[in-house]
C-alpha positions as CSV (number, residue, x, y, z in Angstrom):
1,M,-11.1,5.8,41.8
2,S,-14.2,3.9,43.1
3,A,-14.5,0.1,43.2
4,D,-17.2,0.2,40.6
5,T,-15.0,2.3,38.2
6,T,-12.1,-0.2,38.8
7,H,-14.3,-3.2,38.0
8,K,-15.6,-1.5,34.9
9,S,-12.0,-0.8,33.8
10,I,-11.1,-4.5,34.4
11,F,-14.0,-5.9,32.5
12,S,-13.4,-3.5,29.6
13,K,-9.9,-5.0,29.2
14,I,-11.1,-8.6,28.8
15,D,-10.1,-10.0,25.4
16,G,-13.5,-10.1,23.7
17,V,-12.4,-12.5,20.9
18,T,-11.2,-15.2,23.3
19,L,-14.3,-14.8,25.5
20,L,-16.6,-15.0,22.4
21,L,-14.9,-18.2,21.1
22,Y,-15.2,-19.7,24.6
23,V,-18.9,-18.9,24.8
24,L,-19.5,-20.3,21.3
25,L,-17.8,-23.6,22.1
26,V,-19.6,-24.0,25.4
27,A,-23.0,-23.2,23.7
28,I,-22.3,-25.8,21.0
29,G,-21.3,-28.3,23.6
30,L,-24.5,-27.8,25.6
31,S,-26.5,-28.2,22.4
32,A,-24.6,-31.3,21.4
33,V,-25.1,-33.0,24.8
34,F,-28.8,-32.1,24.7
35,S,-29.2,-33.6,21.2
36,V,-27.6,-36.8,22.4
37,E,-29.7,-37.2,25.5
38,H,-33.1,-35.6,24.4
39,R,-36.0,-38.0,23.8
40,S,-39.4,-37.1,22.4
41,T,-41.0,-38.8,25.4
42,D,-39.2,-36.5,27.9
43,P,-41.9,-34.8,30.0
44,T,-39.9,-31.5,30.3
45,F,-36.7,-29.9,29.4
46,F,-35.7,-29.4,33.0
47,M,-34.8,-32.9,34.0
48,M,-32.0,-32.9,36.6
49,S,-31.2,-36.5,35.8
50,K,-30.1,-35.4,32.3
51,G,-26.4,-34.6,31.6
52,Y,-27.2,-31.4,29.8
53,M,-28.8,-30.0,32.9
54,K,-25.8,-31.0,35.1
55,Q,-23.6,-29.4,32.4
56,L,-25.6,-26.2,32.6
57,I,-25.0,-26.1,36.4
58,F,-21.3,-26.7,35.9
59,L,-21.3,-23.9,33.4
60,G,-22.8,-21.6,36.0
61,I,-20.1,-22.6,38.5
62,S,-17.4,-22.1,35.8
63,L,-18.6,-18.6,35.0
64,F,-18.8,-17.8,38.7
65,L,-15.2,-19.0,39.2
66,G,-14.3,-17.0,36.1
67,L,-15.7,-13.8,37.7
68,I,-13.7,-14.4,40.8
69,I,-10.5,-15.0,38.8
70,I,-11.0,-11.8,36.8
71,L,-11.4,-9.8,40.1
72,T,-8.4,-11.4,41.7
73,D,-4.9,-9.9,41.5
74,S,-3.0,-11.8,38.8
75,K,0.1,-12.0,41.1
76,F,-2.0,-14.3,43.3
77,F,-1.8,-17.1,40.7
78,S,2.0,-16.7,40.6
79,N,2.3,-16.7,44.3
80,I,0.3,-20.0,44.7
81,A,1.8,-21.8,41.7
82,Y,4.0,-24.2,43.7
83,L,1.6,-24.5,46.6
84,S,-1.3,-25.4,44.2
85,Y,1.0,-27.9,42.4
86,A,1.9,-29.6,45.7
87,F,-1.8,-29.7,46.6
88,G,-2.6,-31.3,43.2
89,L,0.1,-34.0,43.7
90,F,-1.4,-34.7,47.1
91,L,-4.9,-35.2,45.6
92,L,-3.5,-37.4,42.9
93,F,-1.6,-39.5,45.5
94,I,-4.6,-40.1,47.8
95,T,-6.7,-40.9,44.8
96,I,-4.6,-44.0,44.2
97,F,-5.8,-45.4,47.5
98,V,-9.3,-43.9,48.1
99,G,-10.4,-43.1,44.6
100,V,-13.7,-44.2,43.1
101,D,-13.7,-46.8,40.4
102,V,-15.4,-45.5,37.2
103,K,-15.2,-47.8,34.1
104,G,-12.0,-49.4,35.1
105,S,-10.3,-46.2,36.1
106,H,-9.4,-45.4,39.7
107,S,-9.0,-41.6,39.1
108,W,-12.0,-40.1,40.7
109,L,-12.6,-38.5,44.2
110,G,-15.9,-37.9,45.7
111,Y,-18.9,-39.2,47.6
112,G,-22.1,-40.5,46.1
113,A,-23.1,-38.6,43.0
114,I,-20.6,-35.8,43.6
115,R,-17.3,-36.7,41.9
116,F,-14.4,-34.9,40.3
117,Q,-11.2,-36.0,38.6
118,P,-8.0,-34.6,40.2
119,G,-6.0,-35.3,37.1
120,E,-8.1,-32.7,35.2
121,V,-7.7,-30.0,37.8
122,C,-4.0,-30.8,38.2
123,K,-3.4,-29.6,34.6
124,I,-4.1,-26.1,35.8
125,F,-1.6,-26.4,38.7
126,T,1.0,-28.0,36.4
127,A,0.7,-25.2,33.8
128,L,1.1,-22.6,36.6
129,A,4.0,-24.3,38.3
130,L,5.9,-24.9,35.0
131,A,5.4,-21.3,34.0
132,K,6.5,-20.1,37.4
133,F,9.7,-22.3,37.3
134,I,10.8,-21.5,33.8
135,S,10.2,-17.7,34.2
136,S,12.0,-17.6,37.5
137,P,15.1,-15.4,37.4
138,E,17.0,-18.2,39.1
139,T,16.2,-20.6,36.3
140,N,18.5,-21.0,33.3
141,F,16.5,-23.2,31.0
142,K,19.6,-23.7,28.8
143,T,21.1,-25.9,31.4
144,S,20.4,-29.7,31.6
145,K,19.7,-29.4,35.4
146,H,16.8,-27.0,35.0
147,R,15.4,-28.8,32.0
148,L,15.4,-32.0,34.1
149,V,13.5,-30.2,36.9
150,A,10.9,-28.9,34.4
151,T,10.6,-32.4,33.0
152,A,10.0,-33.8,36.5
153,L,7.3,-31.2,37.1
154,V,5.5,-32.6,34.1
155,L,6.1,-36.3,34.5
156,L,5.4,-36.6,38.2
157,P,1.6,-35.9,38.0
158,A,1.5,-38.1,34.8
159,A,3.1,-41.0,36.7
160,L,0.6,-40.7,39.5
161,I,-2.3,-40.7,37.0
162,V,-0.9,-43.8,35.4
163,L,-1.0,-45.5,38.8
164,Q,-4.7,-44.6,38.8
165,K,-5.2,-46.6,35.6
166,E,-6.0,-43.5,33.6
167,T,-3.3,-43.7,30.9
168,G,-5.2,-41.5,28.4
169,L,-5.3,-38.5,30.8
170,A,-1.7,-39.0,31.8
171,L,-0.6,-38.7,28.1
172,V,-2.1,-35.2,28.1
173,Y,0.8,-34.0,30.3
174,F,3.3,-34.7,27.6
175,C,1.8,-31.6,25.8
176,F,3.9,-29.5,28.2
177,F,7.0,-30.5,26.2
178,L,5.6,-28.2,23.5
179,V,5.8,-25.3,26.0
180,M,9.3,-26.2,26.9
181,Y,10.2,-26.4,23.2
182,R,8.9,-22.8,22.8
183,E,11.2,-21.8,25.7
184,G,14.4,-23.3,24.2
185,L,14.2,-27.0,24.5
186,P,16.6,-28.3,21.7
187,N,15.3,-29.9,18.5
188,S,17.0,-33.1,19.4
189,V,14.5,-33.7,22.2
190,L,11.6,-33.6,19.8
191,I,13.5,-35.8,17.3
192,I,14.1,-38.3,20.1
193,G,10.4,-38.1,21.1
194,F,9.1,-38.8,17.6
195,S,11.7,-41.5,17.1
196,L,10.5,-43.3,20.2
197,V,6.9,-43.1,18.9
198,A,8.0,-44.5,15.5
199,L,10.0,-47.3,17.3
200,A,7.0,-48.1,19.4
201,L,4.9,-48.5,16.3
202,M,7.5,-50.7,14.7
203,T,7.5,-52.8,17.8
204,L,3.8,-53.4,17.4
205,L,3.9,-54.0,13.7
206,I,7.1,-56.1,13.4
207,D,8.2,-59.3,15.2
208,R,10.6,-58.3,18.0
209,K,13.3,-60.8,16.8
210,V,13.1,-59.3,13.3
211,L,13.2,-55.8,14.7
212,F,16.3,-56.7,16.7
213,V,18.0,-57.8,13.5
214,I,16.8,-54.6,11.6
215,L,18.1,-52.3,14.4
216,T,21.5,-54.2,14.5
217,L,21.9,-53.9,10.7
218,L,21.0,-50.2,10.7
219,T,23.7,-49.6,13.4
220,V,26.3,-51.5,11.3
221,L,25.2,-49.5,8.2
222,M,25.5,-46.2,10.1
223,G,29.0,-47.3,11.2
224,F,29.9,-48.0,7.6
225,I,28.6,-44.6,6.4
226,L,30.5,-42.8,9.2
227,R,33.6,-44.9,8.9
228,D,35.8,-41.9,8.2
229,G,34.8,-40.3,11.4
230,L,35.0,-43.5,13.3
231,R,38.7,-43.9,12.4
232,K,39.4,-40.7,14.3
233,G,38.4,-42.2,17.6
234,A,36.1,-44.5,19.5
235,G,33.6,-41.8,20.4
236,L,31.2,-42.4,17.5
237,W,31.4,-46.1,18.1
238,V,30.3,-45.6,21.7
239,L,27.5,-43.2,20.6
240,L,26.2,-45.7,18.0
241,I,26.3,-48.6,20.3
242,G,24.6,-46.6,23.0
243,I,21.8,-45.6,20.7
244,W,21.5,-49.2,19.6
245,A,21.3,-50.5,23.2
246,A,18.7,-47.8,24.1
247,C,16.6,-48.8,21.1
248,I,16.8,-52.5,22.0
249,L,15.9,-51.9,25.6
250,F,12.9,-49.7,24.6
251,S,11.6,-52.1,22.0
252,Q,12.4,-55.4,23.7
253,V,11.7,-54.5,27.3
254,A,9.9,-51.1,27.8
255,V,7.1,-51.5,25.3
256,P,6.3,-55.1,26.3
257,F,6.4,-54.1,29.9
258,A,3.9,-51.3,29.3
259,F,1.5,-53.6,27.4
260,K,1.7,-56.3,30.1
261,H,1.7,-54.2,33.3
262,V,0.6,-50.6,32.5
263,L,-2.0,-50.6,29.8
264,Q,-5.4,-52.1,30.4
265,K,-7.0,-54.7,28.2
266,H,-9.4,-52.3,26.4
267,Q,-6.5,-49.9,25.7
268,I,-4.4,-52.7,24.2
269,D,-7.4,-53.8,22.1
270,R,-8.0,-50.2,20.8
271,I,-4.3,-49.6,20.0
272,Y,-4.0,-52.8,17.9
273,S,-7.4,-52.1,16.3
274,T,-6.2,-48.7,15.2
275,I,-3.2,-50.1,13.4
276,G,-5.2,-52.9,11.9
277,Q,-3.5,-55.8,13.8
278,D,-4.8,-58.6,16.0
279,V,-3.7,-58.5,19.6
280,P,-0.7,-60.9,20.1
281,H,-1.3,-63.9,22.4
282,E,1.0,-62.6,25.1
283,Y,-1.1,-59.4,25.5
284,M,-4.5,-61.1,25.7
285,K,-5.7,-60.8,29.3
286,D,-8.9,-60.4,31.2
287,E,-9.3,-57.0,32.9
288,K,-10.6,-58.6,36.1
289,N,-8.3,-61.5,36.8
290,G,-5.6,-61.4,34.2
291,D,-6.6,-64.7,32.6
292,E,-5.9,-65.1,28.9
293,K,-9.0,-65.1,26.8
294,K,-10.1,-64.6,23.2
295,V,-10.3,-60.9,22.3
296,N,-13.6,-59.7,20.9
297,S,-14.0,-57.0,18.4
298,S,-12.7,-53.8,20.0
299,D,-13.3,-51.2,17.3
300,Y,-17.1,-51.1,17.7
301,N,-17.1,-47.6,19.1
302,V,-15.0,-46.2,16.3
303,K,-16.9,-48.0,13.5
304,Q,-20.2,-46.6,14.8
305,S,-18.7,-43.2,15.2
306,K,-17.5,-43.2,11.6
307,I,-20.8,-44.4,10.4
308,A,-22.5,-41.6,12.3
309,I,-20.2,-38.9,11.0
310,G,-20.3,-40.3,7.4
311,S,-24.1,-40.4,7.4
312,G,-24.2,-36.7,8.0
313,G,-23.0,-36.0,4.5
314,F,-22.3,-32.4,3.5
315,W,-25.0,-30.5,5.3
316,G,-26.0,-33.0,8.0
317,K,-29.4,-34.5,9.0
318,G,-30.4,-31.5,11.1
319,F,-30.5,-30.8,14.8
320,L,-32.2,-33.7,16.8
321,N,-32.5,-35.8,13.6
322,G,-29.4,-38.0,14.0
323,T,-30.2,-41.6,13.7
324,S,-27.2,-42.9,15.5
325,T,-27.6,-40.2,18.1
326,K,-31.3,-41.0,18.8
327,N,-30.8,-44.8,18.9
328,E,-27.6,-44.7,21.0
329,F,-25.5,-46.7,18.5
330,V,-22.4,-44.9,19.6
331,P,-21.3,-45.7,23.2
332,E,-20.0,-42.7,25.3
333,Q,-21.5,-40.3,22.7
334,N,-22.0,-37.5,25.2
335,T,-18.4,-37.6,26.4
336,D,-15.5,-39.1,24.3
337,F,-17.5,-39.3,21.1
338,I,-19.5,-36.1,21.2
339,F,-17.9,-35.0,17.9
340,C,-19.8,-37.6,16.0
341,A,-23.1,-36.0,17.1
342,I,-21.9,-32.8,15.4
343,G,-20.8,-34.6,12.3
344,E,-24.1,-36.5,12.0
345,Q,-26.4,-33.6,12.6
346,F,-24.5,-30.8,10.9
347,G,-22.4,-32.7,8.4
348,F,-19.1,-31.7,6.8
349,V,-20.1,-28.0,7.0
350,G,-20.9,-28.1,10.7
351,S,-17.7,-30.1,11.5
352,T,-15.6,-27.7,9.6
353,V,-17.1,-24.7,11.4
354,L,-16.5,-26.4,14.8
355,I,-12.9,-27.2,13.9
356,S,-12.3,-23.7,12.7
357,I,-13.6,-22.2,16.0
358,Y,-11.1,-24.4,17.9
359,I,-8.2,-23.4,15.6
360,L,-9.2,-19.7,16.0
361,L,-9.3,-20.1,19.7
362,M,-5.8,-21.7,19.9
363,L,-4.3,-19.1,17.6
364,R,-5.9,-16.4,19.7
365,I,-4.4,-17.9,22.8
366,I,-1.0,-18.0,21.2
367,Y,-1.4,-14.3,20.2
368,L,-2.4,-13.4,23.8
369,A,0.7,-15.4,25.1
370,E,3.1,-13.6,22.8
371,R,1.9,-10.1,23.8
372,Q,2.5,-10.7,27.5
373,R,5.2,-8.6,29.1
374,S,6.0,-11.2,31.7
375,A,7.5,-14.5,30.8
376,L,5.2,-16.2,33.2
377,G,2.1,-15.1,31.3
378,R,3.6,-16.1,28.0
379,I,4.6,-19.6,29.2
380,Y,1.3,-20.1,30.9
381,G,-0.5,-19.1,27.7
382,Y,1.4,-21.6,25.7
383,G,0.5,-24.2,28.3
384,V,-3.2,-23.5,27.8
385,A,-2.8,-23.7,24.0
386,S,-0.9,-27.0,24.2
387,I,-3.5,-28.6,26.5
388,L,-6.3,-27.5,24.2
389,F,-4.4,-28.7,21.1
390,F,-3.7,-32.1,22.5
391,H,-7.3,-32.7,23.6
392,F,-8.7,-31.4,20.4
393,A,-6.4,-33.3,18.0
394,I,-6.5,-36.6,19.8
395,N,-10.2,-36.6,20.5
396,I,-11.2,-35.9,16.9
397,S,-8.6,-38.3,15.7
398,M,-10.2,-41.0,18.0
399,T,-13.7,-40.5,16.6
400,I,-12.5,-40.9,13.0
401,G,-10.2,-43.8,13.6
402,L,-6.8,-42.1,13.2
403,A,-5.8,-42.6,16.9
404,P,-6.6,-45.2,19.5
405,V,-9.5,-44.5,21.8
406,I,-7.8,-43.4,25.0
407,G,-10.6,-41.5,26.8
408,I,-9.7,-37.9,26.2
409,T,-12.5,-35.3,26.2
410,L,-13.2,-32.7,23.6
411,P,-12.7,-29.3,25.3
412,F,-16.0,-27.5,26.2
413,L,-18.1,-30.0,24.3
414,S,-17.8,-33.3,26.1
415,Y,-20.1,-33.8,29.1
416,G,-18.3,-33.7,32.4
417,G,-18.0,-31.2,35.2
418,S,-14.3,-31.7,35.9
419,S,-13.4,-31.2,32.3
420,L,-15.6,-28.1,31.8
421,L,-14.4,-26.5,35.0
422,S,-10.7,-27.1,34.4
423,F,-10.8,-25.8,30.8
424,S,-12.8,-22.8,31.9
425,V,-10.4,-21.9,34.7
426,L,-7.4,-22.3,32.3
427,I,-9.0,-19.8,30.0
428,F,-10.0,-17.3,32.6
429,I,-6.6,-17.3,34.3
430,L,-5.1,-16.5,30.9
431,L,-7.6,-13.7,30.4
432,K,-6.7,-12.3,33.8
433,F,-3.0,-12.4,32.9
434,D,-3.8,-10.6,29.6
435,I,-5.8,-7.9,31.5
436,D,-2.6,-7.2,33.6
437,R,-0.2,-7.9,30.7
438,Q,1.7,-4.6,31.3
439,V,2.5,-5.8,34.9
440,M,5.7,-7.7,35.3
441,I,4.4,-10.9,37.1
442,R,7.0,-13.2,38.6
């Protein structure tokens, strides 16, 4: 069989639905970025200083990389999984020391105008490494030992990104726990996770002394309810006291420590703004020198975003007719708040169509994952779906005020070369695995 025939056979096996949905989202993203940046006074469309032109170049690079990926043996990605993960950790580590400061974050590498964010690229490496580890014949994911190793694979890059003061991107890595849940992580882990989130919210909403009393009373109440079982031994008492102590340490120590030493001022402001509370005096700090100061209104971005989306009504104002978009009322509109450009110009209908395309893409990715013969391909597919879901859900929730603004991009729409390249590579590697789905990849 000739090389040309082989290549034609490969391209004929590409999942057309996934590729079409990818192209649709990228096209919508380019149009959205153009609508945000275009001005009637622009002398020409081809202005290299504009973000949409740079995004177009990044799209070309993404498609070129996609072509290389499709023509590469799928076993190559399995073979380099751990090596690429180690390389990603190395990039994240050196970024802490030599990274470029961008808007308070120290998470970029580059020189001059050429920059990229290692944390975005490392999502690909982590997805591959996690899939490689869990699918390995030597791995028994039912054991605590191997579950801890998988957890370490996820949390290590997240911890390095936190040290770069890029907490929002670090949170994305927690989406890999959804992958582990699909592979057999017990329900108790998710219950504990959601309980910690609820306890963190209670810590923000309730005075810590009052919360201490509430947790103590709940522990005593549980002891009273389970008193029949408690008479049979001290085991349940030890369990209840252990849970109580863990909750106290988390609410009285861990959460305050995170707000004082991990989160930045603007992140604290946005979190408290989302829950409708004023920032406590102990968390008021200046980003530059740590001095306490009066906190200004921190929900301006979200208010302007909701105004823009709401003004679009049912049908929208039309392409290039957005008032907020034209007058730059919404900060970061071509990146974190790109969704409000869709809402203003295309209204409820356009927003619904966009959300539907995302949902269809994620469902299609899960379908591709489930039809893989190899466990590695399946786990990787769920990793891609989880990353997309986390970005999609959090970003849109940010723009409508349902989640704090933590600087997470909307996949394929937000301006940014690192983001577009990483999401494109994630998709194309999955497409390659699907092309070779009958091959047992380890």
